[in-house]
N, C-alpha and C positions, 0 to 999 in steps of 0.2 A: 662410628656410628653417628655421633653427634653432627658431623659434617653432611652425612647422607640425609639427615631429617631436615637440616637447614636447606640443603639444595632441593629437597622435594617440596617444602614450603615455598620456596621461590618459584619454583615451576608451576605450582598450583595457583599462585597470585598472578603470575603473568599469563597462564592459560585462561583464567577467569577474565581477566582484562581484554584478552584478544577476542573473546566470544561475547562482548557485552552488548546490550540492545543498543540500538540508535534510535534518537528521537528528533523529529522535525516538528516545529511549531510555528504557526503563523495566523495572522488574522486577515480574514477576507474582506474586501471593500464593504461588503454588507454589515460588518461587525462581528461575524460569526468566528470565534476561536476554534482552530483546528490542532490536534495533536495526533501525530502518526508515530506509532512505535513499531520498528522492525527488529527482529531477532535473527541471529544466524540459523540457518537450516541445518539441522543435524539429523541425518538419516535415521537414525535409531529412535527418534521421536515421531516417526511417520510410517505408514505402511506404503511401500514402494512396490509397484507392478510394472511390467512390460517395459523396462528401460534397458534392456540388456542389448538388443540387436541394432537399436537406432532406426528400425523401420516403422515402428509404432511409436505414437507419442506415450511419454510416461504418465502413469497415473499415479497421485498421491491421495492416500486415503480413498482410493476408488474413483477419483475424479480427476479431470484434466486441470493441472495447474496454470493459471493465468499469470503471464509474466515470465515463465520459464519455457522459452521457445525452444532450445536445444538443451537436452539433458536436464540434470538436477538443479534446482535454484541455489543461490547463495543465501538468501534471506527469506523470511515470510513475514507477513504483516500480523503483528501481535495484536495490536488494537489500533483503532481510529475512534478518537473522543472529540466530539464537537461540543461547544458550550455557547450560550447565548443568553444574556440577561439573568445570569446566575443558575441556569438549568443546563445540565450536562447529559449527554446521550452518547452511548457506544453504538457505532455502526458495525454490521455484520461484515467481517473480513475474511470469511473462509474462502479457501481456494485462491488467495491473493499472495503472489510470490515475487521477489525482486521488483519491488513497486516503487520505491521513492528514492533510496540511496542519498547522496548528499546534494542533490538539486535544490534550488530554490523554487519558490512558489510560482514564479513566472520567468519566461525565456524571452530575451529581446534580441531579434535578427532583423535589423533594419533593411538589409540587402533583399532578403527572400520572403520571410513570412510574417515580418512584424512582430508583434507582441503575442505570445501564447502564454496564457495562464493555465496552470494544470489542476487547479482545484476552485470550485466556485459554489455558489449557492446563496440562499437566503433564509432567514427565520422570521417568524412573527411571534405573537404571544402563544399561538395554538400549534404551529405546525413549522417544518423544515423541509427544503427541497435542496439536495446536495448533489454535485457531480465531480468526478475525479477522472483524470487521464494518468495513467501509471506505467512507469517502465524505468529501470535503471540503466538499460542498455539495449537488450532485444526483448521482444515479446510485449509490445506495447498492448494495453488493454484499456477498458473503461468501465466506470461503475457509476450508478446512481442510486440514491437512497431517498426515501420520503420519511418523515417523522410526523405522527399524528396521535393525538390522545395519549402522549408520552410514550409511544411505541416506535421503534426504528424498523424499517423494512427496505431491504436492498431490492430495487425493482429491475436493475440492469447489471449484467456482468458479461462482458463480451470483449472479443478481440476483433470484431467486425471493423474494417476500415472505414466504412460508410458511417457508423455510429462514431467512431473516434473522430472523423472529420466533422460530423454535426456537433459533437460536444466541443470541440476547439472553437468553433463559431458561436455557440450558444453555452458557455460554461456555466452561466448564473442563472439561467431559467429557461424552462421549456416554452414560455411564451415569447421570448425573443423573435 
């Protein structure tokens, strides 16, 4: 019996480590600190609809999951926190899946595309404007947030290729 309890304890420890959250942190050129936390997607924590036959997109909690182009996602965005000059804000991350993975803030491809930064924005003492391009392999999507009067609002969440291309060109500002 003692061996069984020890074996069970070891399995629990390794299972917990295997499903741990992952965190990506970086500082934007504008000085804004960003922390993205992703967690493993576990079907039992979500309401899944229309995923059985492959002819219709899956719905997670009654909505289309951005980032999960085919089938169920591997991860979901648990939180995105930005901070600037001692003030922190949490951004709306609902419906965001398979978003960041192990990638860095920017990708350099001198032969085809040049440098692509995947998150940008700026803050001043009163407000912030932020954009991100998300994907860990398939199902690329874009999001945009504005912060004013201490409140955060997501203004864009889309998988439109046109918007993604626009965000790639103008990741830091709508006025570029």
